[in-house]
N, C-alpha and C positions, 0 to 999 in steps of 0.2 A: 274442263269441257273443251276449251280451245285447242288443247293438245290433242285430244281424241279426234276432234273434227279435222284438224290439220293433217294428222296421220291418215285418216280415212280418205280425205280429198287427194292427198299426195299419192297414196297407194293406188287408189282407183284410177287416177289419171295416168300414172306411169304404167300400170298394168294394161289399161285400155290402149294406150299408145303402142305398147309392145305388141298387143294383139293386132292392131292395124298394120304393123310392119312385119307380120309373119308369125308371131307366137300363137300357138293353138289355144283357144279359150273364148270367153265371153267378153263383150264390150260393155262397160259400166258407165258410158257417157250420160245416159238418161238419168240413172241414179245419182251420178255425180252432179249434174245440173240441178236436180231437184233438191239435193242437200245444200248446195250453195245458195239457191233461191230462198229456201226456208230460213237459213241462217241470216242472210242479208235482210229478209223481211223482219226478223226478230230485232236486228240491230237498228233498222229504220224506225221501228215502233219505239224502241228505247230512246233513240236520239230525238224523236218527235216529242216524247213526253218531257225530256229534259229541256227542249226548246220552249215548250209550253210553260214549264216552271220558270224558265229564265225571263219570260215576259213579266212575271210578277216582280222581278228585280227592276225592270224598266218602269213599272207602275210606281214602285217605291221611289225611284229616282225622280219621278215627275212631281213628287211632293215638294221638292225644293224650288224656289223661285229662280228665275234666270239671272237676276241682278239684285243689287242691294243699294240703299241710300247711304253712302258712306259720308260721315261727318269729317270734313277736312280741318286742319289746324287753324285756318283763318275763320272757321265758323260756317263756311259754305257747305252745301250738300251736293255730292257728286254721285251719279248712278254708275256703279262699276260692276263687272261680272263677279260671280262668287269666287272664281279662281284667284282674284286679286285681293281678297280679304285675308288679313293676317291676324294672329293672336293680338289681343288688346286694342284692335281697331274699334271705333265707335260707329254704330249705324243707327239710322232713324227708321222706325217701323210705324207706318201709318195705320189707322183703323181699317180692319178687314184684310190687311195684307198678310202674306205668309212670312214667317220668321226665317231669315236667310241662313242662320247658323246657331249653334249652341252658344249660350252666353249668359251673362248676368245683367239684370236690369239696373241701370244707373239712375234713370229718371222716368217717372210716369207710373200710373196705375191702370190696369186693364184686366180683362178676362181672356184666357187663351183656350182655344179648342185644340186639344191634343188627341182627339178620338182616332185619327188616322194612324197614330203611332202607338197609343197605349190602349185603345179600345174603350176608353172611358168617355161616355157621351156628355157628362156634366162638365161645364166649363170650369176651368181652374183659375181662381183669382190670383193675380200676380201683382206684387208691389215692388218697390225699390229694394234691391238686394236679392230678389228671387231668381232662380235659374229657369231658363226656358230652353226648349228643344227646337232645333232647326227643322222646318217642315210643318210645324204646328201653325195655326191661324190666329192672328191677333184679333181681339174683339173690338170694343168701342173706344178704347183709349190709345193715345200715341205713346210710344215707348222709345227710349234711347238705350241701346244695348251695347255692352262691351263683349266683343267676340272672345270666346274661350275654347271653341272647338271647330275646326274646319277640316274639310277633306276626309281622310281616313280616320281622323280622331273624333268625328262627329257621331252622335247617337245613331243617326239614320244609316251611316256607313257601316256601323257595327251590326245593325239589323240585317243589312244586305249581306254582310259576310256570314252571318248565321244561316241565312237562306242558302247561300252557296255551299256551306258545309253540309247542310241537310240534303242538298241535291247529290252530293258526292258520297254521302254515307250509305252503307249497305244495310238492308233489313235482314231479319232472321230468315226470311224466305229465300233471299239471294244467297246467304251464307249456307243454308241447308242445301240449296241447289248446287252450289260449288262443291260442297263436301260430297254430295252424291255423285257429282260428275268426276271427282277425284278418284273415288273407288271404282266407278264405272270405267274410267280410263285404264286403271290397273287390270280390272277383270277383262276388258275388251282386248287389250294388248296381249294379255296372257292367253286368252281364248284363241286369238288369231295365231299366235306362235305355236300353241298346242295343236291347233287344226292343221297347220302347215306340216308340223313334225309327224303327226299321226298318218296323214295321207301320203306323205313322201317316204317316210322311213318304215313305219309299221305296216301300212297297207301295201306299199310298194308302187303307188301311182307315179306318173311322170311329174316333172317340175311344173308344167303348165297347169295340170289338174290341181295340184296342191296349192299353187298360188291363187287360182281361181276361188277355191274354197276359203282360203285365208282372207282374201279381199272381201268376199261375201260376208264373212263374219264381222270384219271391220266396219263395213258400211251399215249392216243391220244394227249393230250395237251402238252406233253413233247417236247421241241424244238429240234427235231432231226436235221433239216436243219440248225438251228442256230448254233449248235455245230460244224457243218461241214463247213458252208459257211465262217464264220469269219476266221478260220485258213487258208482256201484256199486263201482268200484275202491277208492275211499277207504273205503267201508263194509266191504268184504271184508277189506282189509288191517288196518283198525282192529279188527275183530271177532276175527280170527285172532291178532293181537298181544295183545289183552286176554285172550283165552282161555289163552294161554301165559305170561301174567304179564309181558309186555313193555311198557314205557313208551317210546314212540318219541319221541326228542328231536329228531331231524332226519330228515324224510321223504326228503330227497335221499340222505343217507347210508344210510338204511334200504333204499332201492331199489338202491344200489350193493352191498349185501350179497350179491347173487346172483353177484358176480364173485369172492367170497372163495375162496381156496385153502387157507388155514390159519387157525386160531383159537388164540389163547393165553389161557388162563384164569388169573386170579390170585386167585380167590375159591373156596373149597371148596364153598360153598353153591350155586354155579352148576352144578356137575357131579355133585353127590351128592343124596341124598334130603332133606337138610336136617334130619335128626334122628339121634340117636346110638343105638348098639346094641353090645353086647358081642360081639366076634368071636373072641377067643382067650383062653385061660386057661392060665397057666404056674404050676404048683404047685411051691413051693420048700421045702416041709416035708413030712415023712413022717408026722407025728403027726395030720394031718387030711386028709380026702379032699376032692376038688374040690367035691362037692355041698354039704358042710357049710360050706366057706368061702364059696361063692356065697350060701348061705342067710344067713350072718352079714353079709356085705357088703350084700346086698339088704335085710335087716332094718333096718340102720342108715340106708341111703340112702333108704328108703321114707318117712322123716320129713323129708327135705330137699326144698326147692323147686328145687334146681339141676337143669337139664336133663340133665346128665351123670349125676347121682345117680338121676334118674328112669329112665334107661336101664339102670343097674345094678340098680335095684329090680325091674324087670320081667324081669330075667334069671333070677330064681328065683320059682317060684309059691308056695313055702312061706316064710312069714315068722315070725320069733320075736319075743317081747316085748322091747322095747328100753327100758332105764332110763337116766336121766341123759344124755339126748341133747344134744349140743352141736355147733353148726355152727362150723367153722373157716374164716372168710371167706377166699376165694380159694385155699384149700388142701384142703378136704374136710370130713368130718364124723366124729364119734365118739360112742360110747355103750357101755353095758354089756349084753351079750347072754349069757344063761346064766351070769352071774357073771364073764364074761370082758370085758376092756377091748378093744373092737374099734375100729380106726381105718381109714377108707377115705380115702386121702390122695393128693396129687399128688407128683411128684418134688421140687418145691420144699420141701415139708414135710420130706422125708427129708434133703435137703441141710442144712436148718437144724438137724436133729437129728444130723447127721454119721453118717447111716446109709448104708453102702455098698450100692448096688444095681446095680453093673456086671454086665452079662450080654450076651454076644454075641447071644443070641436076642432080647433087647429091642432092640438096635441094628438088627437085621434087620427087625423089625416096624415100628420107627419109620421106617425107610427106605421102607416101603410107605405112609407117610402116616398111620400110626396113633398114637394117644396112649396113654400108660400111666397106670394107676391102681394104687396099691399097697394091699394089705390087711395091717394089722398086728394081731395078736392077742396081748394082754398084752405089747406092745412088741416082738414078734418078727415079722419079715417072713415072711408065709405064702404070699402069692399075688400075681400081677400080672394085672390085667384090662386088656384092650386093646380099643379100638374105633376105627373110621374117623372122622375129623373132617370 
């Protein structure tokens, strides 16, 4: 396509210039200017779509924190830029902070939010020896991490590279347009040459007349619409994908999506709203009403940074004063409310304490994809809160 456009522009300009300086014929400056404007508009639209897609890379890069708490050989902690981190360095990650690099946990237990990188809204429990991804968000526990991947070796950098490759990849539409333009170039150049030969040799017209007809054929057959339509398709698909949070890795595969008849999802964050909320409450004790228990649970979890705890905290508008609050990494939180010891914990905590929580209603709700949180007051099981994951 570029070859045909170049030939058309060069031929029209040289011929029009010759007419200005005395050659008999028509001037094609207007047609020439229109052709150049349309092609530049097409390129501008294409570059604008690529710039828009490039902003998604900037958003990905923002997932990383600006610095890290590096543990020095003498045991002190020093804040350093990420660029100064090296393999096998040890860093401290406080509750609620972003993880500065890929690595392995040396000390500590916590839950990590990897939704921005993996699409999975459910927090992932991490213990000593587990791997973590740079850019994910630490939960309620403190961690000491040994750095295993920085810079281009990190998971996030590899994701950014995939997005760049997707931007540079060609779709079937673009390949089809290029193929059509290739044949159109051959046809147009041949038609221009044949036109010139017929008018000059067979018909016997003068050189100026033959050149004028040949140039007319060249300009008319130039694919103005092709140069504008393809960039428009790229721009529209890129904008729609970005608007819906999609990073297109392969344009050919993306175009083939129109033929899909079934989709299988393996990540809860893909088909849910991506945040938690209490949906059911099962009261197991008669000495407290549901509202009071919700108030106790919400009061304790209001002091926690855990996303699940935040969902429980907003389930009750009224909050009570909490004393001796303590986070139980990976299992819940506890505190004293109105002189009572209140724990909001996971099934794993009850198993460790050998507390029986078997209930057919729980099994039914779990079968619906819901997760269970238990509320204990003074060591007794009072309530079960459930929410979709």
